[in-house]
C-alpha positions in Angstrom: 0.2 -0.2 -0.1 2.5 2.0 0.8 4.4 1.7 -2.1 1.1 2.4 -4.4 0.8 6.0 -2.0 4.5 7.1 -3.0 4.1 6.1 -6.6 0.8 8.3 -6.7 2.8 11.1 -4.7 5.4 10.7 -7.4 3.2 10.6 -10.5 1.4 14.0 -9.1 4.4 16.3 -8.5 5.8 14.8 -12.0 2.3 16.2 -13.3 2.6 19.7 -11.3 6.6 20.2 -12.7 5.3 19.4 -16.0 2.7 21.7 -15.7 4.6 24.2 -14.1 7.1 23.9 -16.4 5.0 24.3 -19.4 3.1 27.4 -18.3 6.6 29.0 -17.6 7.2 28.4 -21.5 4.0 29.8 -22.7 4.4 33.0 -20.5 8.4 33.2 -22.6 6.9 32.6 -25.7 4.4 35.2 -24.7 7.0 37.9 -23.6 9.1 37.0 -26.8 6.5 37.7 -29.2 5.2 40.9 -27.2 8.6 41.9 -27.3 9.3 41.4 -30.7 6.4 43.7 -31.7 7.7 46.5 -29.7 4.7 46.0 -26.9 7.6 46.3 -23.9 5.1 46.6 -21.5 3.6 43.6 -22.0 6.5 41.6 -22.6 7.8 42.6 -19.1 4.9 41.1 -17.2 5.3 38.3 -19.0 8.7 37.2 -18.4 8.2 38.5 -14.9 5.7 36.3 -14.7 7.8 33.4 -15.8 10.6 34.6 -13.5 8.8 34.3 -10.3 7.6 30.5 -11.6 11.1 29.8 -12.4 14.1 31.9 -11.8 16.7 31.6 -14.8 18.8 33.8 -16.7 16.5 33.9 -19.8 13.9 35.2 -17.9 16.1 38.0 -15.5 18.3 39.0 -19.1 14.7 39.5 -21.2 12.7 41.2 -18.4 15.8 43.4 -18.2 15.9 44.4 -21.6 12.1 45.0 -21.5 12.9 47.8 -18.6 15.3 49.0 -20.7 13.4 50.0 -23.8 10.8 51.4 -21.4 13.0 53.8 -19.7 13.0 51.9 -16.5 16.5 52.5 -15.8 16.2 51.6 -12.2 14.3 48.5 -13.0 16.8 47.6 -15.5 19.8 47.9 -13.2 18.1 46.0 -10.6 17.5 43.1 -13.6 20.4 43.1 -15.2 22.0 42.4 -11.8 20.2 39.4 -11.2 20.6 38.4 -15.0 24.9 38.7 -14.6 24.3 36.5 -11.1 23.4 33.3 -13.5 26.5 31.6 -14.7 24.7 31.4 -18.2 25.9 35.4 -18.4 28.6 36.2 -20.4 30.7 39.9 -20.9 28.2 41.6 -23.1 25.5 41.0 -20.2 27.6 42.7 -17.4 28.5 45.5 -19.9 24.3 45.9 -20.1 25.0 45.7 -16.4 27.2 48.6 -15.8 25.2 50.4 -18.5 22.1 50.3 -16.9 23.9 51.3 -13.5 25.2 54.6 -15.3 21.6 55.5 -16.6 20.5 54.4 -12.7 22.6 57.3 -11.3 24.8 55.2 -9.9 28.4 56.0 -11.9 30.2 56.5 -8.8 29.6 52.7 -8.3 31.1 51.9 -11.4 34.6 50.7 -9.6 33.1 48.4 -7.6 30.9 46.7 -9.5 33.8 45.9 -12.1 35.9 44.9 -9.1 33.0 42.3 -8.2 33.1 40.9 -11.8 36.4 40.7 -12.5 36.6 43.4 -14.9 39.0 46.2 -15.4 37.2 50.1 -16.9 39.9 49.0 -20.0 37.5 45.7 -20.8 34.7 48.0 -22.1 35.6 50.5 -23.8 32.5 50.5 -25.6 31.1 52.7 -22.5 33.7 55.3 -22.3 33.5 56.0 -18.8 36.5 58.0 -19.0 34.5 60.0 -21.1 31.1 60.2 -19.4 33.3 61.2 -16.1 35.2 64.4 -18.2 31.7 65.4 -19.5 30.4 64.9 -15.6 33.2 67.5 -14.5 32.4 70.2 -17.0 31.6 73.5 -15.2 27.9 74.2 -15.0 27.2 76.9 -17.3 23.3 77.1 -17.4 20.5 76.0 -15.2 17.6 73.9 -16.2 14.0 75.2 -14.3 11.3 73.5 -14.9 8.3 74.6 -17.3 5.3 76.2 -15.2 1.8 75.0 -16.0 2.9 72.3 -18.2 4.7 69.5 -17.1 2.2 66.7 -15.5 2.9 63.3 -13.7 3.1 61.7 -17.7 5.2 62.3 -20.4 5.7 65.9 -21.4 8.1 66.6 -24.0 9.1 69.2 -27.2 7.9 72.7 -27.5 6.6 74.9 -30.4 5.6 78.6 -30.8 3.1 80.3 -32.7 3.3 83.6 -33.8 1.4 84.5 -30.6 3.6 83.0 -28.3 1.5 80.2 -27.7 3.3 77.0 -26.6 2.6 73.3 -28.3 3.5 70.2 -26.6 3.2 66.4 -26.5 2.0 64.6 -23.2 0.0 61.2 -22.7 -1.2 62.6 -19.1 -4.3 60.8 -18.4 -5.0 57.1 -16.4 -2.0 54.8 -16.2 -1.8 51.0 -16.7 -0.6 48.7 -14.8 3.2 49.3 -15.6 3.1 52.8 -15.7 6.6 54.5 -17.7 7.5 56.4 -20.7 8.3 54.9 -23.9 12.2 55.0 -24.3 12.5 55.6 -28.3 8.9 56.6 -28.8 9.2 54.6 -32.3 5.7 53.6 -32.0 5.9 50.8 -34.4 5.3 47.0 -35.2 1.6 46.9 -33.3 -0.3 44.9 -35.3 -2.2 43.6 -32.5 -3.0 46.9 -30.9 -5.6 48.4 -28.6 -7.2 51.1 -29.6 -7.6 52.5 -26.0 -4.1 53.2 -24.7 -0.5 52.2 -25.8 0.7 48.7 -26.2 4.1 50.1 -25.8 4.0 50.9 -22.2 0.1 50.6 -21.1 -0.2 54.3 -21.5 -2.6 56.7 -22.8 -1.9 58.0 -26.2 0.2 60.8 -26.7 -2.0 64.4 -27.3 -0.8 67.8 -28.6 -1.5 70.3 -26.0 -1.6 73.9 -26.4 -0.7 76.6 -23.3 -1.6 79.7 -24.5 -0.2 83.2 -22.8 -2.6 83.8 -19.9 -1.4 79.7 -18.5 -4.7 78.3 -20.0 -4.1 74.6 -21.4 -6.5 72.8 -24.1 -6.3 69.8 -26.4 -5.3 70.1 -30.3 -7.9 68.3 -32.5 -6.6 67.2 -35.5 -8.8 66.0 -38.7 -7.2 63.3 -39.4 -8.8 59.7 -38.7 -8.1 56.6 -37.2 -5.0 58.6 -35.0 -4.1 56.8 -32.1 -0.8 58.6 -30.7 -0.4 62.6 -31.8 2.6 64.3 -30.8 5.9 66.0 -32.3 3.9 69.3 -33.1 6.5 71.7 -35.2 4.7 74.9 -36.8 5.4 76.6 -39.9 4.9 80.3 -38.5 4.7 81.8 -41.5 2.2 79.6 -43.1 0.0 78.8 -39.8 0.5 75.6 -40.8 1.3 72.5 -38.3 3.9 69.3 -38.9 3.5 66.6 -35.8 4.0 62.6 -35.6 1.2 60.4 -35.9 0.4 56.6 -35.1 -2.8 55.5 -37.4 -3.5 52.1 -36.4 -4.9 49.9 -38.8 -6.2 46.1 -37.9 -5.9 44.9 -41.0 -4.7 45.1 -44.3 -5.7 43.7 -47.8 -7.3 41.0 -45.4 -3.8 40.4 -43.8 -3.9 41.2 -40.3 -0.3 40.3 -39.2 1.4 43.6 -40.1 3.2 46.2 -38.5 1.9 49.8 -38.2 4.9 52.6 -38.1 4.7 56.3 -37.1 4.5 59.0 -39.8 4.4 62.6 -40.1 1.1 64.5 -41.3 0.6 68.3 -41.6 -2.5 70.2 -41.5 -3.0 74.3 -40.8 -4.3 75.8 -37.8 -8.0 77.1 -37.5 -8.7 80.1 -35.4 -9.9 78.0 -32.6 -6.5 76.1 -32.4 -7.2 72.7 -34.1 -5.9 71.1 -37.2 -7.9 71.2 -40.6 -6.9 70.0 -43.9 -4.3 67.2 -42.8 -2.3 65.9 -45.4 0.1 63.2 -45.4 3.6 63.3 -45.4 4.9 61.6 -49.0 7.6 59.8 -47.7 5.3 57.7 -44.8 5.3 54.0 -44.9 3.2 53.1 -42.6 4.0 49.6 -42.9 7.4 49.4 -43.4 9.2 52.1 -41.5 8.5 54.7 -39.0 8.5 58.6 -40.0 8.4 60.9 -36.9 10.1 64.2 -34.9 8.9 66.5 -37.8 11.5 69.7 -37.3 10.1 72.8 -39.9 13.4 75.3 -41.0 11.9 78.2 -42.6 14.7 80.0 -42.7 16.3 77.2 -44.8 12.9 76.0 -46.5 13.5 72.2 -44.7 11.8 70.2 -42.8 14.0 68.0 -40.8 12.6 64.5 -39.4 14.2 61.3 -38.0 13.3 57.6 -39.7 14.6 54.0 -39.6 13.8 53.9 -43.9 16.3 51.7 -46.1 19.6 53.3 -47.1 20.0 55.0 -43.5 23.0 54.4 -40.8 21.3 52.0 -38.9 18.3 52.7 -36.7 16.6 56.0 -36.6 18.4 58.4 -39.1 17.8 62.1 -39.1 16.9 63.2 -42.7 15.6 66.2 -44.2 13.6 67.1 -47.9 13.3 71.0 -48.9 9.5 72.3 -49.3 8.9 75.3 -51.3 5.4 77.6 -51.1 2.6 75.0 -52.3 4.5 72.5 -49.9 6.4 70.2 -52.6 9.1 68.1 -51.1 12.4 67.2 -52.6 13.7 63.7 -52.0 14.9 62.7 -48.4 18.5 64.3 -47.5 20.4 61.5 -44.9 22.8 63.9 -42.8 25.3 61.1 -43.3 27.7 59.4 -40.8 29.1 62.5 -38.9 25.6 62.7 -37.6 23.5 59.1 -37.3 25.3 56.3 -35.7 23.8 52.5 -35.8 21.8 53.5 -33.3 19.3 56.0 -33.3 18.9 59.7 -33.7 16.3 61.8 -32.9 14.3 65.2 -32.2 16.3 67.7 -34.7 15.9 71.3 -34.3 18.4 74.3 -35.8 19.0 77.5 -35.0 21.3 79.6 -36.6 24.2 78.0 -37.0 23.6 75.9 -34.5 22.3 72.3 -35.3 20.8 70.3 -32.4 19.5 66.6 -32.3 19.3 63.5 -29.7 21.2 60.7 -30.2 21.9 57.2 -28.9 24.9 56.7 -30.8 27.4 59.2 -29.9 29.3 59.0 -26.7 27.0 60.3 -23.9 26.3 60.3 -20.0 24.3 56.9 -20.2 20.6 57.4 -21.6 19.6 59.6 -24.5 21.8 62.8 -24.8 21.4 65.9 -26.6 24.3 67.0 -29.2 25.0 69.8 -31.2 27.1 70.7 -34.6 28.1 73.4 -36.3 26.1 74.8 -39.3 27.1 76.3 -42.5 25.2 76.6 -45.5 23.3 73.5 -45.2 26.7 71.5 -43.8 27.0 69.9 -40.5 30.2 69.4 -38.6 31.9 69.4 -35.0 29.5 67.5 -33.7 29.9 67.3 -29.7 28.1 66.5 -26.3 26.1 69.8 -25.2 27.6 68.2 -21.7 26.1 68.9 -17.9 23.7 70.3 -17.1 22.0 69.8 -20.7 22.6 65.9 -20.5 21.9 63.3 -17.0 22.3 59.8 -17.1 19.0 59.6 -18.0 17.0 60.5 -21.5 17.4 63.9 -22.2 16.1 65.1 -25.7 14.0 67.7 -27.6 16.4 70.9 -27.5 15.2 73.7 -29.2 15.1 77.3 -29.9 12.0 79.4 -30.3 11.3 82.3 -32.1 11.6 84.3 -29.0 15.1 82.7 -28.4 14.1 81.0 -25.5 15.2 77.5 -25.1 13.6 74.5 -24.1 14.8 70.8 -23.5 13.0 67.9 -22.4 14.2 65.4 -20.1 13.4 62.6 -17.8 15.9 63.0 -15.0 15.4 62.7 -11.2 13.6 65.3 -9.7 11.1 66.0 -12.0 7.2 66.1 -11.9 6.6 63.2 -14.2 8.1 60.4 -16.5 9.3 63.4 -18.8 9.3 67.1 -18.4 10.1 70.3 -20.3 12.7 72.5 -18.6 13.8 76.6 -19.8 17.6 76.8 -19.8 19.1 80.2 -17.9 22.1 82.2 -18.5 24.7 82.7 -15.4 28.0 84.8 -15.4 30.7 83.7 -17.4 34.9 83.8 -17.4 37.0 82.8 -20.1 40.4 81.3 -19.0 42.5 79.5 -21.8 45.7 77.5 -21.3 48.4 77.7 -24.3 51.3 74.7 -24.3 53.6 73.2 -26.4 53.3 69.4 -27.6 55.3 68.5 -24.3 52.9 70.1 -22.6 55.5 72.9 -21.3 52.7 76.5 -20.6 53.7 78.9 -23.7 53.5 82.7 -22.9 54.8 84.8 -26.0 52.1 84.3 -28.5 49.9 86.6 -29.9 46.0 86.7 -29.1 42.7 88.0 -30.5 39.1 87.5 -29.2 36.2 89.1 -30.9 32.9 88.8 -30.0 30.0 88.3 -32.4 29.5 91.8 -32.9 33.0 92.2 -33.9 33.9 94.3 -30.8 37.4 93.2 -29.2 37.3 91.6 -26.3 40.4 92.4 -24.0 42.3 89.5 -22.9 45.8 89.2 -20.8 47.9 86.8 -19.4 47.0 86.2 -14.9 49.8 85.2 -12.9 49.5 82.1 -13.5 49.7 82.0 -17.3 46.9 81.8 -18.3 44.9 84.2 -20.9 41.9 85.2 -18.8 39.3 87.5 -20.4 35.3 88.4 -19.0 33.0 87.5 -21.8 29.2 89.6 -21.9 26.3 87.2 -21.6 24.2 85.9 -24.8 27.5 86.1 -27.3 29.6 84.2 -29.6 33.2 84.7 -29.4 36.1 83.4 -31.7 40.0 83.3 -30.0 42.8 83.4 -32.4 46.2 82.4 -31.1 49.3 82.7 -33.3 53.0 82.8 -32.9 55.4 82.9 -36.1 56.4 79.7 -37.2 53.5 77.9 -35.4 50.2 76.4 -36.6 47.9 79.3 -35.3 44.7 78.3 -33.4 40.9 79.6 -34.5 38.7 78.4 -31.6 34.8 79.7 -33.0 33.1 77.6 -30.1 33.4 80.0 -27.5 30.2 80.8 -26.8 28.0 82.2 -23.7 24.9 81.5 -25.1 23.0 79.4 -22.4 26.7 79.0 -20.1 25.9 78.6 -16.3 28.7 79.0 -13.6 31.9 81.3 -13.7 34.2 80.1 -15.6 34.8 78.7 -19.4 37.9 76.9 -19.9 39.9 76.4 -23.0 43.5 74.4 -24.0 45.2 74.7 -27.0 48.0 73.2 -28.1 50.8 76.0 -30.4 52.7 73.2 -32.6 55.8 74.0 -34.8 55.2 73.9 -38.4 57.5 71.4 -39.7 59.1 73.0 -42.8 60.4 71.1 -45.7 59.6 67.6 -44.2 60.1 65.0 -47.0 56.7 62.5 -46.9 56.9 60.8 -49.9 59.8 59.6 -52.2 59.8 57.6 -55.6 61.9 57.5 -58.9 60.4 57.4 -62.5 63.5 56.2 -65.5 63.6 57.4 -68.9 64.9 55.7 -72.0 68.5 56.5 -73.8 68.6 60.2 -74.9 64.3 60.3 -74.0 62.2 62.5 -71.5 58.8 61.3 -72.7 56.9 59.5 -69.5 57.4 56.0 -70.1 54.0 53.7 -69.0 56.5 52.4 -66.0 56.3 55.6 -64.9 52.2 56.6 -65.2 51.2 54.3 -61.9 54.0 56.5 -59.4 53.2 60.3 -61.1 49.9 59.2 -60.5 50.0 58.6 -57.1 51.9 62.0 -56.6 49.1 63.6 -58.0 47.0 61.8 -55.7 48.6 62.7 -52.7 48.8 66.5 -54.0 45.4 66.6 -54.4 44.8 65.4 -51.3 47.2 67.0 -49.0 47.3 70.8 -50.7 50.3 71.2 -47.9 52.4 69.3 -49.9 54.8 70.7 -52.9 56.6 68.4 -55.1 60.6 68.6 -55.7 61.5 67.0 -59.1 65.5 66.4 -59.3 66.3 65.0 -63.2 69.3 63.2 -64.2 71.4 61.6 -67.1 73.7 59.0 -67.9 76.9 60.1 -68.7 76.7 59.4 -72.9 76.6 62.7 -74.6 78.3 66.3 -73.9 77.5 68.2 -70.4 75.7 70.5 -71.9 73.2 68.1 -74.1 73.1 66.2 -70.5 72.0 69.2 -68.7 69.2 70.4 -71.2 68.4 66.8 -71.5 67.6 66.4 -67.8 65.8 69.8 -68.0 63.2 68.5 -70.2 63.1 65.6 -68.4 62.0 67.8 -65.4 59.5 69.7 -67.5 57.9 66.1 -68.7 56.9 65.7 -65.1 55.5 68.6 -64.4 53.7 68.7 -67.8 52.3 65.6 -66.9 50.9 66.2 -63.8 49.5 69.1 -64.8 45.8 67.4 -66.5 45.5 66.4 -62.6 45.1 69.9 -61.4 48.1 70.4 -59.6 49.4 73.7 -60.5 52.4 74.6 -61.7 53.8 76.5 -59.0 53.3 73.7 -56.3 56.5 72.1 -58.9 59.8 72.7 -57.8 62.1 71.7 -60.7 65.7 70.6 -60.2 68.1 69.5 -63.3 71.8 68.0 -63.0 72.5 66.5 -66.4 75.2 63.8 -65.5 76.9 65.6 -62.4 75.1 63.1 -59.9 75.6 59.4 -61.2 74.2 56.8 -58.8 77.2 54.6 -59.4 80.5 54.2 -61.8 79.5 54.6 -65.2 81.0 58.0 -65.9 82.8 59.3 -69.0 84.3 55.9 -71.0 83.1 54.2 -68.3 82.6 50.7 -69.7 79.3 49.6 -67.8 75.8 47.5 -68.6 72.8 49.2 -70.0 70.9 48.6 -66.7 73.6 50.5 -64.7 73.3 53.6 -67.2 69.3 52.9 -66.9 69.9 53.8 -63.0 71.1 57.3 -63.7 68.3 58.3 -66.0 65.8 59.2 -63.4 63.9 61.8 -61.8 63.8 61.9 -58.0 60.4 62.9 -57.0 60.1 63.9 -53.3 56.9 65.4 -52.0 58.0 68.2 -49.4 55.3 69.2 -46.8 55.3 73.1 -45.9 57.6 73.7 -48.6 57.5 77.7 -48.1 59.5 79.0 -45.5 57.8 82.4 -45.3 54.5 80.8 -45.5 52.3 80.5 -42.1 50.6 77.4 -42.7 47.1 76.5 -41.3 46.7 73.0 -39.5 45.8 70.2 -42.2 42.5 69.5 -42.1 41.5 66.3 -40.5 44.1 67.2 -37.7 42.4 68.1 -34.6 45.5 67.8 -32.5 48.6 69.4 -34.2 51.2 67.2 -32.0 49.9 64.4 -33.6 50.6 65.7 -37.1 54.5 63.7 -37.2 52.1 60.4 -36.8 49.8 61.7 -39.9 52.7 62.8 -42.0 54.3 59.2 -41.7 50.9 57.6 -42.3 51.6 59.5 -45.6 55.1 58.1 -46.4 54.0 54.4 -45.4 51.7 54.7 -48.7 55.2 54.1 -50.3 55.9 51.1 -48.5 59.5 49.6 -48.3 60.1 46.5 -50.7 61.5 43.3 -49.6 64.3 41.6 -51.8 64.3 38.3 -53.3 67.5 36.2 -53.7 68.3 33.1 -56.1 69.1 29.9 -54.4 72.3 29.9 -52.5 72.9 33.0 -53.7 73.3 36.8 -52.7 73.4 39.0 -55.2 70.7 41.1 -55.6 69.0 40.8 -58.6 68.2 43.3 -61.0 64.5 43.8 -60.3 65.5 44.8 -56.8 67.9 47.5 -57.4 65.3 50.2 -58.5 63.6 49.4 -55.4 66.6 50.2 -53.9 67.5 53.3 -55.6 64.3 54.8 -54.0 65.4 53.5 -50.4 68.2 55.4 -51.0 66.7 58.8 -52.0 64.3 58.3 -49.0 66.8 58.0 -46.6 69.0 60.9 -47.5 65.8 63.2 -48.0 64.7 62.2 -44.7 67.7 62.3 -42.2 65.6 61.3 -39.2 65.4 57.7 -40.2 67.0 54.4 -39.1 66.8 51.7 -41.2 66.8 48.1 -40.6 68.0 45.5 -42.3 67.3 41.4 -41.8 68.4 39.0 -44.0 67.2 35.7 -44.1 67.2 32.3 -46.0 65.0 29.2 -46.6 65.2 26.0 -45.0 67.5 23.7 -47.3 71.3 23.7 -46.1 73.2 23.7 -42.7 72.1 25.8 -39.9 75.6 27.2 -40.0 75.4 27.6 -43.4 72.3 29.4 -43.6 73.3 31.9 -41.0 76.5 32.8 -43.0 74.6 32.9 -45.9 71.9 35.5 -44.6 74.4 37.8 -43.4 76.4 38.2 -46.7 72.4 38.9 -47.9 72.2 41.6 -45.1 75.5 42.9 -46.2 74.8 43.1 -49.3 72.0 45.3 -48.9 73.5 47.2 -46.8 76.7 47.9 -48.5 74.3 49.1 -51.7 73.1 51.4 -50.0 76.3 52.7 -48.5 77.1 53.5 -52.1 74.0 55.2 -52.9 75.6 57.7 -49.9 73.1 56.2 -46.9 75.8 56.6 -43.9 76.7 53.0 -42.5 75.8 54.4 -38.9 72.1 55.2 -39.6 71.9 51.4 -40.7 71.9 47.8 -38.3 72.0 45.0 -40.3 70.8 41.4 -38.7 70.7 37.8 -40.1 68.5 35.1 -38.9 69.6 32.0 -41.1 66.3 29.9 -41.3 64.8 30.4 -37.7 62.4 33.2 -39.4 60.3 31.6 -42.7 57.7 33.0 -43.7 56.4 29.5 -45.1 57.8 26.4 -42.6 59.2 23.9 -44.8 61.1 21.9 -42.9 59.2 18.7 -43.6 60.5 19.6 -47.2 57.0 19.2 -48.8 57.2 22.9 -49.9 56.7 24.3 -53.4 59.7 26.2 -55.3 58.0 29.7 -54.9 57.2 29.0 -51.2 61.0 28.3 -50.9 61.5 31.8 -52.4 59.8 33.1 -50.2 61.8 32.6 -47.5 65.2 33.3 -49.4 64.4 37.0 -48.8 66.2 40.1 -46.9 63.5 42.6 -45.1 63.7 46.4 -44.8 61.9 48.5 -41.7 62.2 51.8 -40.8 61.7 54.2 -37.4 62.0 57.5 -36.7 64.1 59.3 -34.0 
């Protein structure tokens, strides 16, 4: 009897476990489906229920990801902490854990979290913790003040003004569901099975547009767009009394197909006398079933509409685009702002004011969540993208920065201390002082420079050195400034980013570096050869000259020195004229490539500078005479000693210039000299290559050449060691004869110990043995 009872108990227990396991799996499948549909609130509930039934890494990590999507960063931090406690977690999970800690305001705890996980800060370069700390340590130059009469316990964001000064903004104020949280990215997409009563994304009320007039009275803006659910992101074309907005138009089926995605789109219509929207039209680039289009910003001055979209062809995620429009709202094709602005993550909420373009991003380096960035805007182009720093940005989501028509600045944020899920803030200015430090590339303070500081009204601002050697100036509020620092023989520095617009605090700090201009620095060397008594450019010279033309086109600070020569046959006078024609031929060849003649210096030497002993009457092989019939081509950086050069484009730090010039030189490369079996004589094919090395070494006096000899693996170790020594020595001797000082070269030999191909088993082809029979060359700087 006891046996029967035990059997029944075991059966019931197995049945319970099976039912429990099945229920847990069903919840996970439901959560996965909702997550894929971007219904993150429902996904989070399912994963949490599944975890309560069975605590697994899978359930914890999926719940953490859902909370991330919902912008519930404190909850995400808690659940990533649980996820990384499982053995199944990996380094990527720990990166998410650290990132969630930052967004939850726990940057100060990062060192402890790293140590607890057995990691170091360098293990997570994608987080750029040093950059975050640097942004946090910047002096606060503005303060954020909650916009009175607007913020609610819900999500309030985005501001646009009409000509009367009324404020339009977005809000989901109203009843909350079981999971009250804001959408972290506000994409409002993929709701193919959705509620018509509230957002499936976060189970809150749908967004609507509200208006607050000058008296502080709030009213709901009504649109005539049929079927609209979410209705947000107002941007007014004030002159035309039109409004652009984002709308999520719900559809339950499409052509009988129920399983499809809905995405947000942009619409525009006229604002009537009651402040409502009539005559709504769809933006021509909407495609609700394929991708989202959202966050319009009307730039009436430039005649552009900026917006965010994940349409095909972007950098990844949501990118910022613009279209141009005319008086009748005819729109051009969308233009992507490109990889300088857009990243593989999401960019959104664009706006522009004067020479500044603003946008929000999760892909550029920030403080945690979504940050606001600023770019310089000039004639429709964007550059110098930078994080706006504290207090504009926090560890949470900061977005929708805009400068209104009346000059007031607004930003939206879910930072701690707000009234609701998202709040709208105004930005107030504070007093400023400029302190600038100028140093050389070794960090030594420089004080003997000339400075000129001008305000945006072209007035000169007094700037003087203080007792510590820093340049100090008092800056008026609400102005932009340009500072130029210069010293003879150095690259000048011009900083046009100095601005007191919206700055808080008393000190604006800058550090600049003045680097000496490396005049007449050879950066590239090559040689072209000629036929006997000819000055025509041969076919084998064309690739060399095209490379020279390409480098000169890419780098306007490099000029060419052409040094032309002949062999010793014919008279001195004839050969001098022939070498001049050869130099002219090089210049003429480069002219169709757009290379100005004044960027080329010509030298001709006739037969006066032979590279070998093939002088008058000396019998020499034709191959030796050929080496003398040449034009040596040397590209020099900053060749004019009397010119004050600007720092080359793309170089932000002048002290990085030497490495940059070396990168140009590396395009020439160094040859590897190969040898015949059991031989150490230099083949004819390598002589021209070594001639170029010789010219390079003579022109670039700071280089040291390392020569390494090798053999294949046939023969004894001792024999091969001697053979490799002869192979290194013969290359060094060749270059010594070409005028390269022996103390600038170091030759070593390794016998067969460092093969390119391991042929010790004897199964290598002849070509593989050949690759082992070599002398390698490499150079280093001072």
